[in-house]
N, C-alpha and C positions, 0 to 999 in steps of 0.2 A: 695386353698383348698389341704389338702392332704386327697385321701378316696380309701379304701379300702374294697371292699362288697363282701361276700362271696354267693353262693346258692349252689341250689343241695341238699341241706339236706332232711332228711325226716325220714322216718320209712321202715325197709326192714328186710323181716325177715333171722336168719342164712342161709351163704351161699349164700346170694343176694348180688348184688355191688351198687354202686354209685358212682358220678361222682360230683364231688364239683367244683367250680369255685369263682375266685377271681380276680374283675375285680379292677384294678388298676386307678387313675387319680390324677395328681398333681406333680407326681415324673416324672424322669427319668428312665422310669420302667427296661430300659435295663439293666442299672447299677446295678441294684439291687439283690444280692441275696435272693431267695425268699424261705419261709420256711411255715409248717403247724404245727402247734399245735394242743391237745387237753388235756378237762378238764372235766373229767368226775364227778358226785357227789358227794362232799366229799373228794377230792384227788385234787392233785396239779397240776398245767401245766406240760403238757408232752408234748416234741417234737417229734414228728412226722416224717419230712422228709424235706430235701431241697434241692434247686436246684441253682447251680450259673451262674453266668453270663457266664462262658463256658460252661454250660449245665451239668456240675457233677454233680450227685446226691448221696445223703446219704440218710440212713433210719436207723426209731429204729429197735430193733430185732424183737422186737413185731409185727411191720407188713411187714417185708422182703418178698418179694415173694409174697405178696398182694397186697400190695399200690403201684403205681406207679405217681410219681411227674413230671409235663410236665410244659413249658409255651411256649407262644405266641406272640414275642416281637410284633409283628405287631396288635396286639389286645391288649398289656397292660393287659394281663392275666395271671394266674396262674392255673393248673388243679391238682386236684387228684382224680385218678382214685383208688378206692376203692371194692377188689372183696374178694369173702372168705371171708365175713365181719362173725364176731363171736360178740357175747352180750357185751365182753370186751370192743367190738369196743365203745360201746355208750358213748359220748360226746358232748359237743362243741366245735367244730373243727371252730379253726381263722386261719387267714392267716397273716402272717407277713413279711416286706420289712425290708432288713436292707442295711444300707451302712456306715458303721462303722464310728463316733460313732451314728450316729441314724439310727431309726428302728421307723417303723409304724405297727400299729395293725388293722385290723378288727374288725366287732362286734361277727362277729362268726356266725357258722348255726347249727341246733342241728341236729347230729344224733342220730336215737334210731335202733338199733337191737334185734328182741325179737320176737316170736313168738307167 
């Protein structure tokens, strides 16, 4: 059974930081490109960042320079370090594992940025 379990979400004031984790089981983690997506209320799901099996990273323009994605294959875990958070970063953040044509999703973790 494949499981992607996100953690680390919560409430933070603008300018603050959070670190999200996504623990993966049931697949050969090291072979999958891992990504983070987010969905704000009333909006479509948005791609945030991805890290390939060779650890190449890509970011949405809206988070570039503030967010960092990383992976730890020994722990089957992908991380998203989020700094300088803004109210517009408020969303449910979900991790995604992709090895075409297969992909898996986690349930998501809520991140709320407000004063």
